[in-house]
All heavy atoms as atom14 arrays in JSON, in Angstrom:
{
  "sequence": "MPPQNFLQFLKQLCRKYRRKHLHVIADNLTVHKHKMVREWIESKSRMTLHFTPAYSL",
  "atom14_mask": [
    [1, 1, 1, 1, 1, 1, 1, 1, 0, 0, 0, 0, 0, 0],
    [1, 1, 1, 1, 1, 1, 1, 0, 0, 0, 0, 0, 0, 0],
    [1, 1, 1, 1, 1, 1, 1, 0, 0, 0, 0, 0, 0, 0],
    [1, 1, 1, 1, 1, 1, 1, 1, 1, 0, 0, 0, 0, 0],
    [1, 1, 1, 1, 1, 1, 1, 1, 0, 0, 0, 0, 0, 0],
    [1, 1, 1, 1, 1, 1, 1, 1, 1, 1, 1, 0, 0, 0],
    [1, 1, 1, 1, 1, 1, 1, 1, 0, 0, 0, 0, 0, 0],
    [1, 1, 1, 1, 1, 1, 1, 1, 1, 0, 0, 0, 0, 0],
    [1, 1, 1, 1, 1, 1, 1, 1, 1, 1, 1, 0, 0, 0],
    [1, 1, 1, 1, 1, 1, 1, 1, 0, 0, 0, 0, 0, 0],
    [1, 1, 1, 1, 1, 1, 1, 1, 1, 0, 0, 0, 0, 0],
    [1, 1, 1, 1, 1, 1, 1, 1, 1, 0, 0, 0, 0, 0],
    [1, 1, 1, 1, 1, 1, 1, 1, 0, 0, 0, 0, 0, 0],
    [1, 1, 1, 1, 1, 1, 0, 0, 0, 0, 0, 0, 0, 0],
    [1, 1, 1, 1, 1, 1, 1, 1, 1, 1, 1, 0, 0, 0],
    [1, 1, 1, 1, 1, 1, 1, 1, 1, 0, 0, 0, 0, 0],
    [1, 1, 1, 1, 1, 1, 1, 1, 1, 1, 1, 1, 0, 0],
    [1, 1, 1, 1, 1, 1, 1, 1, 1, 1, 1, 0, 0, 0],
    [1, 1, 1, 1, 1, 1, 1, 1, 1, 1, 1, 0, 0, 0],
    [1, 1, 1, 1, 1, 1, 1, 1, 1, 0, 0, 0, 0, 0],
    [1, 1, 1, 1, 1, 1, 1, 1, 1, 1, 0, 0, 0, 0],
    [1, 1, 1, 1, 1, 1, 1, 1, 0, 0, 0, 0, 0, 0],
    [1, 1, 1, 1, 1, 1, 1, 1, 1, 1, 0, 0, 0, 0],
    [1, 1, 1, 1, 1, 1, 1, 0, 0, 0, 0, 0, 0, 0],
    [1, 1, 1, 1, 1, 1, 1, 1, 0, 0, 0, 0, 0, 0],
    [1, 1, 1, 1, 1, 0, 0, 0, 0, 0, 0, 0, 0, 0],
    [1, 1, 1, 1, 1, 1, 1, 1, 0, 0, 0, 0, 0, 0],
    [1, 1, 1, 1, 1, 1, 1, 1, 0, 0, 0, 0, 0, 0],
    [1, 1, 1, 1, 1, 1, 1, 1, 0, 0, 0, 0, 0, 0],
    [1, 1, 1, 1, 1, 1, 1, 0, 0, 0, 0, 0, 0, 0],
    [1, 1, 1, 1, 1, 1, 1, 0, 0, 0, 0, 0, 0, 0],
    [1, 1, 1, 1, 1, 1, 1, 1, 1, 1, 0, 0, 0, 0],
    [1, 1, 1, 1, 1, 1, 1, 1, 1, 0, 0, 0, 0, 0],
    [1, 1, 1, 1, 1, 1, 1, 1, 1, 1, 0, 0, 0, 0],
    [1, 1, 1, 1, 1, 1, 1, 1, 1, 0, 0, 0, 0, 0],
    [1, 1, 1, 1, 1, 1, 1, 1, 0, 0, 0, 0, 0, 0],
    [1, 1, 1, 1, 1, 1, 1, 0, 0, 0, 0, 0, 0, 0],
    [1, 1, 1, 1, 1, 1, 1, 1, 1, 1, 1, 0, 0, 0],
    [1, 1, 1, 1, 1, 1, 1, 1, 1, 0, 0, 0, 0, 0],
    [1, 1, 1, 1, 1, 1, 1, 1, 1, 1, 1, 1, 1, 1],
    [1, 1, 1, 1, 1, 1, 1, 1, 0, 0, 0, 0, 0, 0],
    [1, 1, 1, 1, 1, 1, 1, 1, 1, 0, 0, 0, 0, 0],
    [1, 1, 1, 1, 1, 1, 0, 0, 0, 0, 0, 0, 0, 0],
    [1, 1, 1, 1, 1, 1, 1, 1, 1, 0, 0, 0, 0, 0],
    [1, 1, 1, 1, 1, 1, 0, 0, 0, 0, 0, 0, 0, 0],
    [1, 1, 1, 1, 1, 1, 1, 1, 1, 1, 1, 0, 0, 0],
    [1, 1, 1, 1, 1, 1, 1, 1, 0, 0, 0, 0, 0, 0],
    [1, 1, 1, 1, 1, 1, 1, 0, 0, 0, 0, 0, 0, 0],
    [1, 1, 1, 1, 1, 1, 1, 1, 0, 0, 0, 0, 0, 0],
    [1, 1, 1, 1, 1, 1, 1, 1, 1, 1, 0, 0, 0, 0],
    [1, 1, 1, 1, 1, 1, 1, 1, 1, 1, 1, 0, 0, 0],
    [1, 1, 1, 1, 1, 1, 1, 0, 0, 0, 0, 0, 0, 0],
    [1, 1, 1, 1, 1, 1, 1, 0, 0, 0, 0, 0, 0, 0],
    [1, 1, 1, 1, 1, 0, 0, 0, 0, 0, 0, 0, 0, 0],
    [1, 1, 1, 1, 1, 1, 1, 1, 1, 1, 1, 1, 0, 0],
    [1, 1, 1, 1, 1, 1, 0, 0, 0, 0, 0, 0, 0, 0],
    [1, 1, 1, 1, 1, 1, 1, 1, 0, 0, 0, 0, 0, 0]
  ],
  "atom14_positions": [
    [[87.4, -169.87, 151.66], [88.0, -170.09, 152.97], [87.32, -169.17, 153.98], [87.26, -167.96, 153.77], [89.5, -169.79, 152.88], [90.16, -169.7, 154.22], [91.96, -169.48, 154.29], [92.38, -168.48, 152.94], [0.0, 0.0, 0.0], [0.0, 0.0, 0.0], [0.0, 0.0, 0.0], [0.0, 0.0, 0.0], [0.0, 0.0, 0.0], [0.0, 0.0, 0.0]],
    [[86.83, -169.7, 155.06], [86.22, -168.86, 156.1], [87.27, -168.0, 156.81], [88.45, -168.38, 156.86], [85.61, -169.86, 157.07], [85.63, -171.17, 156.39], [86.67, -171.11, 155.32], [0.0, 0.0, 0.0], [0.0, 0.0, 0.0], [0.0, 0.0, 0.0], [0.0, 0.0, 0.0], [0.0, 0.0, 0.0], [0.0, 0.0, 0.0], [0.0, 0.0, 0.0]],
    [[86.87, -166.85, 157.35], [87.84, -165.99, 158.04], [88.51, -166.7, 159.22], [89.64, -166.38, 159.57], [87.03, -164.79, 158.49], [85.61, -165.11, 158.24], [85.54, -166.29, 157.34], [0.0, 0.0, 0.0], [0.0, 0.0, 0.0], [0.0, 0.0, 0.0], [0.0, 0.0, 0.0], [0.0, 0.0, 0.0], [0.0, 0.0, 0.0], [0.0, 0.0, 0.0]],
    [[87.83, -167.67, 159.82], [88.42, -168.38, 160.96], [89.69, -169.13, 160.53], [90.65, -169.2, 161.29], [87.43, -169.37, 161.58], [86.22, -168.72, 162.19], [85.11, -168.5, 161.17], [85.26, -168.73, 159.98], [83.97, -168.04, 161.65], [0.0, 0.0, 0.0], [0.0, 0.0, 0.0], [0.0, 0.0, 0.0], [0.0, 0.0, 0.0], [0.0, 0.0, 0.0]],
    [[89.68, -169.7, 159.34], [90.85, -170.42, 158.85], [92.04, -169.48, 158.63], [93.17, -169.8, 159.0], [90.55, -171.14, 157.54], [89.62, -172.31, 157.71], [89.22, -172.65, 158.81], [89.24, -172.91, 156.61], [0.0, 0.0, 0.0], [0.0, 0.0, 0.0], [0.0, 0.0, 0.0], [0.0, 0.0, 0.0], [0.0, 0.0, 0.0], [0.0, 0.0, 0.0]],
    [[91.79, -168.33, 158.05], [92.86, -167.36, 157.82], [93.37, -166.83, 159.16], [94.59, -166.7, 159.36], [92.37, -166.21, 156.93], [93.44, -165.22, 156.59], [94.58, -165.61, 155.92], [93.29, -163.89, 156.93], [95.59, -164.69, 155.61], [94.28, -162.97, 156.61], [95.43, -163.37, 155.95], [0.0, 0.0, 0.0], [0.0, 0.0, 0.0], [0.0, 0.0, 0.0]],
    [[92.47, -166.58, 160.07], [92.85, -166.09, 161.39], [93.66, -167.15, 162.14], [94.66, -166.83, 162.79], [91.61, -165.7, 162.18], [91.81, -164.9, 163.45], [92.63, -163.65, 163.18], [90.48, -164.55, 164.05], [0.0, 0.0, 0.0], [0.0, 0.0, 0.0], [0.0, 0.0, 0.0], [0.0, 0.0, 0.0], [0.0, 0.0, 0.0], [0.0, 0.0, 0.0]],
    [[93.28, -168.39, 162.01], [94.03, -169.48, 162.63], [95.45, -169.54, 162.05], [96.43, -169.73, 162.78], [93.31, -170.8, 162.4], [93.99, -171.99, 163.01], [93.23, -173.29, 162.72], [92.27, -173.31, 161.96], [93.69, -174.36, 163.31], [0.0, 0.0, 0.0], [0.0, 0.0, 0.0], [0.0, 0.0, 0.0], [0.0, 0.0, 0.0], [0.0, 0.0, 0.0]],
    [[95.58, -169.35, 160.76], [96.88, -169.32, 160.1], [97.74, -168.17, 160.64], [98.92, -168.35, 160.95], [96.7, -169.19, 158.59], [97.96, -168.88, 157.84], [98.96, -169.83, 157.71], [98.15, -167.64, 157.28], [100.13, -169.55, 157.02], [99.31, -167.34, 156.59], [100.31, -168.3, 156.47], [0.0, 0.0, 0.0], [0.0, 0.0, 0.0], [0.0, 0.0, 0.0]],
    [[97.15, -166.98, 160.79], [97.89, -165.83, 161.3], [98.35, -166.07, 162.74], [99.49, -165.73, 163.1], [97.04, -164.57, 161.22], [96.72, -164.06, 159.82], [95.78, -162.86, 159.91], [97.97, -163.72, 159.05], [0.0, 0.0, 0.0], [0.0, 0.0, 0.0], [0.0, 0.0, 0.0], [0.0, 0.0, 0.0], [0.0, 0.0, 0.0], [0.0, 0.0, 0.0]],
    [[97.49, -166.65, 163.53], [97.85, -166.95, 164.93], [98.98, -167.96, 165.0], [99.88, -167.85, 165.84], [96.63, -167.46, 165.69], [95.61, -166.37, 165.96], [94.4, -166.93, 166.67], [93.37, -165.84, 166.92], [92.17, -166.34, 167.61], [0.0, 0.0, 0.0], [0.0, 0.0, 0.0], [0.0, 0.0, 0.0], [0.0, 0.0, 0.0], [0.0, 0.0, 0.0]],
    [[98.96, -168.93, 164.11], [100.02, -169.93, 164.05], [101.35, -169.26, 163.7], [102.4, -169.56, 164.3], [99.67, -171.01, 163.04], [100.67, -172.12, 162.93], [100.26, -173.16, 161.9], [99.25, -173.01, 161.2], [101.04, -174.21, 161.79], [0.0, 0.0, 0.0], [0.0, 0.0, 0.0], [0.0, 0.0, 0.0], [0.0, 0.0, 0.0], [0.0, 0.0, 0.0]],
    [[101.33, -168.36, 162.74], [102.55, -167.62, 162.38], [103.06, -166.8, 163.56], [104.26, -166.77, 163.83], [102.27, -166.67, 161.21], [102.19, -167.25, 159.82], [101.83, -166.14, 158.83], [103.48, -167.92, 159.43], [0.0, 0.0, 0.0], [0.0, 0.0, 0.0], [0.0, 0.0, 0.0], [0.0, 0.0, 0.0], [0.0, 0.0, 0.0], [0.0, 0.0, 0.0]],
    [[102.14, -166.18, 164.26], [102.51, -165.34, 165.39], [103.16, -166.17, 166.5], [104.14, -165.74, 167.12], [101.26, -164.64, 165.92], [101.58, -163.07, 166.67], [0.0, 0.0, 0.0], [0.0, 0.0, 0.0], [0.0, 0.0, 0.0], [0.0, 0.0, 0.0], [0.0, 0.0, 0.0], [0.0, 0.0, 0.0], [0.0, 0.0, 0.0], [0.0, 0.0, 0.0]],
    [[102.65, -167.36, 166.74], [103.23, -168.25, 167.76], [104.61, -168.77, 167.32], [105.52, -168.87, 168.13], [102.31, -169.43, 168.03], [101.13, -169.11, 168.9], [100.41, -170.38, 169.34], [99.96, -171.2, 168.22], [98.78, -171.09, 167.62], [97.91, -170.2, 168.04], [98.46, -171.89, 166.62], [0.0, 0.0, 0.0], [0.0, 0.0, 0.0], [0.0, 0.0, 0.0]],
    [[104.73, -169.09, 166.06], [105.97, -169.68, 165.56], [107.12, -168.66, 165.55], [108.25, -169.0, 165.85], [105.76, -170.24, 164.15], [106.98, -170.96, 163.62], [106.68, -171.68, 162.34], [107.92, -172.44, 161.89], [107.67, -173.27, 160.73], [0.0, 0.0, 0.0], [0.0, 0.0, 0.0], [0.0, 0.0, 0.0], [0.0, 0.0, 0.0], [0.0, 0.0, 0.0]],
    [[106.82, -167.43, 165.2], [107.83, -166.38, 165.09], [107.59, -165.31, 166.16], [107.32, -164.16, 165.86], [107.82, -165.77, 163.69], [108.08, -166.79, 162.61], [107.03, -167.3, 161.84], [109.36, -167.25, 162.38], [107.27, -168.25, 160.86], [109.6, -168.2, 161.4], [108.55, -168.69, 160.65], [108.79, -169.63, 159.68], [0.0, 0.0, 0.0], [0.0, 0.0, 0.0]],
    [[107.71, -165.71, 167.41], [107.37, -164.84, 168.55], [108.2, -163.56, 168.62], [107.72, -162.54, 169.08], [107.54, -165.6, 169.85], [106.54, -166.7, 170.03], [106.71, -167.36, 171.38], [105.85, -168.52, 171.5], [104.61, -168.49, 171.93], [104.08, -167.34, 172.28], [103.89, -169.58, 171.99], [0.0, 0.0, 0.0], [0.0, 0.0, 0.0], [0.0, 0.0, 0.0]],
    [[109.43, -163.6, 168.21], [110.32, -162.45, 168.39], [110.57, -161.68, 167.1], [111.51, -160.9, 167.01], [111.64, -162.92, 168.97], [111.44, -163.52, 170.33], [112.69, -164.05, 170.91], [112.34, -164.74, 172.15], [113.18, -165.12, 173.03], [114.47, -164.93, 172.82], [112.79, -165.74, 174.12], [0.0, 0.0, 0.0], [0.0, 0.0, 0.0], [0.0, 0.0, 0.0]],
    [[109.76, -161.89, 166.11], [109.93, -161.22, 164.81], [108.74, -160.32, 164.51], [107.61, -160.59, 164.94], [110.02, -162.26, 163.68], [111.1, -163.28, 163.86], [112.41, -162.73, 163.42], [113.47, -163.82, 163.51], [114.76, -163.35, 163.17], [0.0, 0.0, 0.0], [0.0, 0.0, 0.0], [0.0, 0.0, 0.0], [0.0, 0.0, 0.0], [0.0, 0.0, 0.0]],
    [[109.0, -159.25, 163.79], [107.9, -158.45, 163.25], [107.54, -159.06, 161.91], [108.38, -159.16, 161.02], [108.31, -156.98, 163.08], [107.16, -156.13, 162.65], [106.39, -155.44, 163.56], [106.63, -155.9, 161.44], [105.44, -154.81, 162.91], [105.56, -155.06, 161.61], [0.0, 0.0, 0.0], [0.0, 0.0, 0.0], [0.0, 0.0, 0.0], [0.0, 0.0, 0.0]],
    [[106.31, -159.48, 161.76], [105.88, -160.19, 160.56], [105.16, -159.26, 159.6], [104.32, -158.46, 160.0], [104.96, -161.35, 160.94], [105.56, -162.39, 161.88], [104.51, -163.39, 162.3], [106.72, -163.08, 161.22], [0.0, 0.0, 0.0], [0.0, 0.0, 0.0], [0.0, 0.0, 0.0], [0.0, 0.0, 0.0], [0.0, 0.0, 0.0], [0.0, 0.0, 0.0]],
    [[105.49, -159.39, 158.32], [104.81, -158.68, 157.25], [104.16, -159.74, 156.37], [104.85, -160.51, 155.71], [105.79, -157.84, 156.42], [106.38, -156.72, 157.2], [105.82, -155.47, 157.22], [107.46, -156.66, 158.01], [106.55, -154.68, 157.99], [107.55, -155.39, 158.49], [0.0, 0.0, 0.0], [0.0, 0.0, 0.0], [0.0, 0.0, 0.0], [0.0, 0.0, 0.0]],
    [[102.84, -159.78, 156.38], [102.09, -160.77, 155.61], [101.49, -160.09, 154.39], [100.82, -159.06, 154.52], [100.97, -161.41, 156.47], [100.17, -162.41, 155.68], [101.56, -162.05, 157.72], [0.0, 0.0, 0.0], [0.0, 0.0, 0.0], [0.0, 0.0, 0.0], [0.0, 0.0, 0.0], [0.0, 0.0, 0.0], [0.0, 0.0, 0.0], [0.0, 0.0, 0.0]],
    [[101.76, -160.64, 153.22], [101.23, -160.08, 151.98], [100.04, -160.93, 151.56], [100.14, -162.15, 151.43], [102.3, -160.08, 150.87], [103.49, -159.24, 151.33], [101.72, -159.55, 149.56], [104.68, -159.33, 150.44], [0.0, 0.0, 0.0], [0.0, 0.0, 0.0], [0.0, 0.0, 0.0], [0.0, 0.0, 0.0], [0.0, 0.0, 0.0], [0.0, 0.0, 0.0]],
    [[98.9, -160.27, 151.36], [97.66, -160.97, 151.01], [97.0, -160.27, 149.83], [97.23, -159.1, 149.57], [96.71, -160.98, 152.21], [0.0, 0.0, 0.0], [0.0, 0.0, 0.0], [0.0, 0.0, 0.0], [0.0, 0.0, 0.0], [0.0, 0.0, 0.0], [0.0, 0.0, 0.0], [0.0, 0.0, 0.0], [0.0, 0.0, 0.0], [0.0, 0.0, 0.0]],
    [[96.16, -161.02, 149.14], [95.39, -160.38, 148.06], [94.15, -159.74, 148.66], [93.99, -159.68, 149.87], [95.06, -161.39, 146.96], [94.28, -162.58, 147.47], [93.84, -162.57, 148.63], [94.09, -163.53, 146.69], [0.0, 0.0, 0.0], [0.0, 0.0, 0.0], [0.0, 0.0, 0.0], [0.0, 0.0, 0.0], [0.0, 0.0, 0.0], [0.0, 0.0, 0.0]],
    [[93.29, -159.24, 147.84], [92.14, -158.46, 148.3], [90.87, -159.28, 148.51], [89.77, -158.76, 148.34], [91.86, -157.33, 147.31], [92.91, -156.26, 147.42], [93.04, -155.63, 148.44], [93.7, -156.08, 146.37], [0.0, 0.0, 0.0], [0.0, 0.0, 0.0], [0.0, 0.0, 0.0], [0.0, 0.0, 0.0], [0.0, 0.0, 0.0], [0.0, 0.0, 0.0]],
    [[91.02, -160.54, 148.88], [89.84, -161.34, 149.18], [89.1, -160.76, 150.38], [89.71, -160.21, 151.3], [90.23, -162.79, 149.51], [90.58, -163.69, 148.34], [91.06, -165.04, 148.87], [89.4, -163.88, 147.43], [0.0, 0.0, 0.0], [0.0, 0.0, 0.0], [0.0, 0.0, 0.0], [0.0, 0.0, 0.0], [0.0, 0.0, 0.0], [0.0, 0.0, 0.0]],
    [[87.8, -160.9, 150.38], [86.99, -160.43, 151.49], [87.4, -161.06, 152.8], [87.38, -160.41, 153.85], [85.49, -160.73, 151.2], [85.16, -160.19, 149.93], [84.61, -160.14, 152.26], [0.0, 0.0, 0.0], [0.0, 0.0, 0.0], [0.0, 0.0, 0.0], [0.0, 0.0, 0.0], [0.0, 0.0, 0.0], [0.0, 0.0, 0.0], [0.0, 0.0, 0.0]],
    [[87.83, -162.32, 152.75], [88.24, -163.04, 153.96], [89.42, -162.33, 154.63], [89.48, -162.23, 155.85], [88.63, -164.49, 153.6], [89.3, -165.19, 154.75], [87.42, -165.26, 153.13], [0.0, 0.0, 0.0], [0.0, 0.0, 0.0], [0.0, 0.0, 0.0], [0.0, 0.0, 0.0], [0.0, 0.0, 0.0], [0.0, 0.0, 0.0], [0.0, 0.0, 0.0]],
    [[90.36, -161.83, 153.84], [91.54, -161.19, 154.39], [91.22, -159.84, 155.03], [92.01, -159.34, 155.83], [92.6, -160.99, 153.31], [93.06, -162.28, 152.71], [93.5, -162.38, 151.42], [93.13, -163.55, 153.22], [93.84, -163.63, 151.16], [93.61, -164.36, 152.22], [0.0, 0.0, 0.0], [0.0, 0.0, 0.0], [0.0, 0.0, 0.0], [0.0, 0.0, 0.0]],
    [[90.09, -159.26, 154.68], [89.7, -157.96, 155.22], [88.49, -158.06, 156.16], [87.9, -157.05, 156.52], [89.37, -157.0, 154.07], [90.58, -156.7, 153.22], [90.23, -155.72, 152.13], [91.49, -155.32, 151.39], [91.23, -154.27, 150.42], [0.0, 0.0, 0.0], [0.0, 0.0, 0.0], [0.0, 0.0, 0.0], [0.0, 0.0, 0.0], [0.0, 0.0, 0.0]],
    [[88.16, -159.27, 156.58], [87.02, -159.51, 157.46], [87.22, -158.78, 158.79], [88.34, -158.58, 159.25], [86.86, -161.01, 157.69], [85.57, -161.37, 158.33], [85.4, -161.36, 159.68], [84.39, -161.75, 157.79], [84.16, -161.72, 159.97], [83.53, -161.96, 158.83], [0.0, 0.0, 0.0], [0.0, 0.0, 0.0], [0.0, 0.0, 0.0], [0.0, 0.0, 0.0]],
    [[86.13, -158.39, 159.41], [86.17, -157.64, 160.67], [86.97, -158.38, 161.75], [87.77, -157.76, 162.46], [84.75, -157.37, 161.15], [84.68, -156.56, 162.41], [83.25, -156.34, 162.85], [83.25, -155.58, 164.16], [81.9, -155.43, 164.69], [0.0, 0.0, 0.0], [0.0, 0.0, 0.0], [0.0, 0.0, 0.0], [0.0, 0.0, 0.0], [0.0, 0.0, 0.0]],
    [[86.77, -159.68, 161.88], [87.5, -160.47, 162.89], [89.01, -160.39, 162.65], [89.79, -160.23, 163.59], [87.08, -161.95, 162.85], [85.74, -162.22, 163.42], [85.21, -163.97, 163.37], [86.52, -164.86, 162.61], [0.0, 0.0, 0.0], [0.0, 0.0, 0.0], [0.0, 0.0, 0.0], [0.0, 0.0, 0.0], [0.0, 0.0, 0.0], [0.0, 0.0, 0.0]],
    [[89.41, -160.49, 161.39], [90.82, -160.46, 161.04], [91.39, -159.07, 161.31], [92.45, -158.92, 161.92], [91.04, -160.86, 159.56], [92.48, -160.68, 159.14], [90.58, -162.29, 159.33], [0.0, 0.0, 0.0], [0.0, 0.0, 0.0], [0.0, 0.0, 0.0], [0.0, 0.0, 0.0], [0.0, 0.0, 0.0], [0.0, 0.0, 0.0], [0.0, 0.0, 0.0]],
    [[90.68, -158.03, 160.87], [91.14, -156.65, 161.08], [91.33, -156.34, 162.57], [92.32, -155.75, 162.97], [90.17, -155.64, 160.47], [90.32, -155.5, 158.97], [89.44, -154.41, 158.39], [88.03, -154.81, 158.49], [87.08, -154.11, 159.08], [87.35, -152.95, 159.62], [85.85, -154.54, 159.12], [0.0, 0.0, 0.0], [0.0, 0.0, 0.0], [0.0, 0.0, 0.0]],
    [[90.35, -156.73, 163.38], [90.43, -156.46, 164.82], [91.6, -157.2, 165.46], [92.29, -156.65, 166.32], [89.12, -156.83, 165.51], [87.99, -155.89, 165.17], [86.66, -156.35, 165.74], [86.57, -157.47, 166.28], [85.7, -155.57, 165.63], [0.0, 0.0, 0.0], [0.0, 0.0, 0.0], [0.0, 0.0, 0.0], [0.0, 0.0, 0.0], [0.0, 0.0, 0.0]],
    [[91.83, -158.43, 165.04], [92.94, -159.2, 165.62], [94.28, -158.6, 165.21], [95.17, -158.45, 166.04], [92.85, -160.67, 165.19], [93.84, -161.52, 165.9], [93.72, -162.05, 167.15], [95.13, -161.9, 165.42], [94.86, -162.75, 167.46], [95.74, -162.67, 166.41], [95.82, -161.68, 164.24], [97.01, -163.22, 166.27], [97.09, -162.21, 164.09], [97.66, -162.99, 165.1]],
    [[94.41, -158.23, 163.94], [95.66, -157.63, 163.45], [95.94, -156.31, 164.17], [97.07, -156.02, 164.54], [95.59, -157.39, 161.92], [95.66, -158.72, 161.17], [96.69, -156.45, 161.45], [97.02, -159.35, 161.12], [0.0, 0.0, 0.0], [0.0, 0.0, 0.0], [0.0, 0.0, 0.0], [0.0, 0.0, 0.0], [0.0, 0.0, 0.0], [0.0, 0.0, 0.0]],
    [[94.91, -155.51, 164.4], [95.09, -154.23, 165.08], [95.59, -154.41, 166.51], [96.27, -153.54, 167.05], [93.79, -153.43, 165.08], [93.43, -152.89, 163.7], [92.04, -152.29, 163.65], [91.36, -152.22, 164.7], [91.63, -151.89, 162.55], [0.0, 0.0, 0.0], [0.0, 0.0, 0.0], [0.0, 0.0, 0.0], [0.0, 0.0, 0.0], [0.0, 0.0, 0.0]],
    [[95.28, -155.54, 167.12], [95.72, -155.79, 168.5], [97.16, -156.3, 168.55], [97.74, -156.4, 169.63], [94.79, -156.79, 169.18], [94.98, -158.09, 168.66], [0.0, 0.0, 0.0], [0.0, 0.0, 0.0], [0.0, 0.0, 0.0], [0.0, 0.0, 0.0], [0.0, 0.0, 0.0], [0.0, 0.0, 0.0], [0.0, 0.0, 0.0], [0.0, 0.0, 0.0]],
    [[97.74, -156.62, 167.42], [99.11, -157.14, 167.36], [100.04, -156.05, 166.85], [99.9, -155.57, 165.73], [99.21, -158.36, 166.42], [98.31, -159.5, 166.81], [98.73, -160.03, 168.16], [97.76, -161.05, 168.68], [97.82, -161.23, 170.1], [0.0, 0.0, 0.0], [0.0, 0.0, 0.0], [0.0, 0.0, 0.0], [0.0, 0.0, 0.0], [0.0, 0.0, 0.0]],
    [[101.0, -155.68, 167.66], [101.92, -154.61, 167.25], [103.05, -155.13, 166.38], [103.73, -154.35, 165.73], [102.49, -153.92, 168.48], [103.23, -154.85, 169.26], [0.0, 0.0, 0.0], [0.0, 0.0, 0.0], [0.0, 0.0, 0.0], [0.0, 0.0, 0.0], [0.0, 0.0, 0.0], [0.0, 0.0, 0.0], [0.0, 0.0, 0.0], [0.0, 0.0, 0.0]],
    [[103.26, -156.43, 166.33], [104.38, -156.97, 165.56], [103.94, -157.73, 164.32], [104.66, -158.56, 163.8], [105.3, -157.82, 166.43], [104.63, -158.84, 167.23], [105.59, -159.59, 168.15], [104.95, -160.82, 168.54], [105.0, -161.93, 167.85], [105.68, -162.0, 166.75], [104.36, -163.0, 168.26], [0.0, 0.0, 0.0], [0.0, 0.0, 0.0], [0.0, 0.0, 0.0]],
    [[102.75, -157.44, 163.83], [102.29, -158.06, 162.6], [101.62, -157.0, 161.73], [100.77, -156.25, 162.2], [101.31, -159.2, 162.87], [100.87, -159.9, 161.59], [99.81, -161.33, 161.87], [101.02, -162.56, 162.29], [0.0, 0.0, 0.0], [0.0, 0.0, 0.0], [0.0, 0.0, 0.0], [0.0, 0.0, 0.0], [0.0, 0.0, 0.0], [0.0, 0.0, 0.0]],
    [[102.05, -156.95, 160.48], [101.49, -156.0, 159.53], [100.96, -156.77, 158.34], [101.62, -157.66, 157.82], [102.57, -155.0, 159.06], [103.17, -154.4, 160.2], [101.98, -153.94, 158.16], [0.0, 0.0, 0.0], [0.0, 0.0, 0.0], [0.0, 0.0, 0.0], [0.0, 0.0, 0.0], [0.0, 0.0, 0.0], [0.0, 0.0, 0.0], [0.0, 0.0, 0.0]],
    [[99.77, -156.43, 157.92], [99.14, -157.07, 156.78], [99.19, -156.11, 155.59], [98.71, -154.98, 155.69], [97.69, -157.44, 157.13], [96.97, -158.47, 156.31], [97.72, -159.79, 156.27], [95.58, -158.71, 156.87], [0.0, 0.0, 0.0], [0.0, 0.0, 0.0], [0.0, 0.0, 0.0], [0.0, 0.0, 0.0], [0.0, 0.0, 0.0], [0.0, 0.0, 0.0]],
    [[99.79, -156.53, 154.49], [99.9, -155.72, 153.28], [99.02, -156.37, 152.21], [98.96, -157.59, 152.11], [101.34, -155.7, 152.76], [102.32, -155.16, 153.75], [102.52, -153.81, 153.93], [103.16, -155.8, 154.6], [103.46, -153.65, 154.85], [103.85, -154.83, 155.28], [0.0, 0.0, 0.0], [0.0, 0.0, 0.0], [0.0, 0.0, 0.0], [0.0, 0.0, 0.0]],
    [[98.37, -155.55, 151.41], [97.49, -156.05, 150.36], [98.05, -155.71, 148.98], [98.58, -154.63, 148.78], [96.08, -155.47, 150.5], [95.4, -155.88, 151.77], [95.38, -155.05, 152.87], [94.81, -157.13, 151.86], [94.76, -155.44, 154.04], [94.18, -157.53, 153.04], [94.17, -156.68, 154.13], [0.0, 0.0, 0.0], [0.0, 0.0, 0.0], [0.0, 0.0, 0.0]],
    [[97.92, -156.66, 148.07], [98.32, -156.4, 146.69], [97.33, -155.41, 146.08], [96.17, -155.38, 146.47], [98.35, -157.7, 145.87], [97.04, -158.29, 145.89], [99.37, -158.68, 146.39], [0.0, 0.0, 0.0], [0.0, 0.0, 0.0], [0.0, 0.0, 0.0], [0.0, 0.0, 0.0], [0.0, 0.0, 0.0], [0.0, 0.0, 0.0], [0.0, 0.0, 0.0]],
    [[97.78, -154.62, 145.12], [96.85, -153.69, 144.46], [95.73, -154.46, 143.75], [95.95, -155.54, 143.21], [97.71, -152.95, 143.45], [99.11, -153.17, 143.9], [99.13, -154.48, 144.61], [0.0, 0.0, 0.0], [0.0, 0.0, 0.0], [0.0, 0.0, 0.0], [0.0, 0.0, 0.0], [0.0, 0.0, 0.0], [0.0, 0.0, 0.0], [0.0, 0.0, 0.0]],
    [[94.55, -153.87, 143.77], [93.42, -154.48, 143.07], [93.74, -154.58, 141.58], [94.34, -153.66, 141.0], [92.16, -153.65, 143.29], [0.0, 0.0, 0.0], [0.0, 0.0, 0.0], [0.0, 0.0, 0.0], [0.0, 0.0, 0.0], [0.0, 0.0, 0.0], [0.0, 0.0, 0.0], [0.0, 0.0, 0.0], [0.0, 0.0, 0.0], [0.0, 0.0, 0.0]],
    [[93.39, -155.68, 140.98], [93.57, -155.92, 139.56], [95.04, -155.99, 139.14], [95.38, -155.71, 138.0], [92.83, -154.89, 138.7], [91.38, -154.79, 139.04], [90.88, -153.71, 139.73], [90.5, -155.81, 138.7], [89.54, -153.63, 140.08], [89.16, -155.74, 139.04], [88.69, -154.65, 139.73], [87.37, -154.58, 140.06], [0.0, 0.0, 0.0], [0.0, 0.0, 0.0]],
    [[95.92, -156.32, 140.07], [97.33, -156.46, 139.68], [97.58, -157.85, 139.13], [96.85, -158.79, 139.4], [98.24, -156.2, 140.88], [98.04, -157.2, 141.85], [0.0, 0.0, 0.0], [0.0, 0.0, 0.0], [0.0, 0.0, 0.0], [0.0, 0.0, 0.0], [0.0, 0.0, 0.0], [0.0, 0.0, 0.0], [0.0, 0.0, 0.0], [0.0, 0.0, 0.0]],
    [[98.6, -157.98, 138.34], [98.93, -159.27, 137.74], [99.94, -160.01, 138.56], [100.82, -159.61, 139.12], [99.44, -159.08, 136.32], [98.42, -158.46, 135.37], [99.08, -158.21, 134.02], [97.24, -159.37, 135.18], [0.0, 0.0, 0.0], [0.0, 0.0, 0.0], [0.0, 0.0, 0.0], [0.0, 0.0, 0.0], [0.0, 0.0, 0.0], [0.0, 0.0, 0.0]]
  ]
}
């Protein structure tokens, strides 16, 4: 999945839940940690991205 698709998904969540603080749980795929995604998340004060531990079941 390209980072644009994941970023589009995050933006959709942000629009849908405008008045909520969102906690998104993601695995450690490179796409989830892409520079575009990180920069966009940092600009949003009401969205937090959490990552599962590496090699977790």
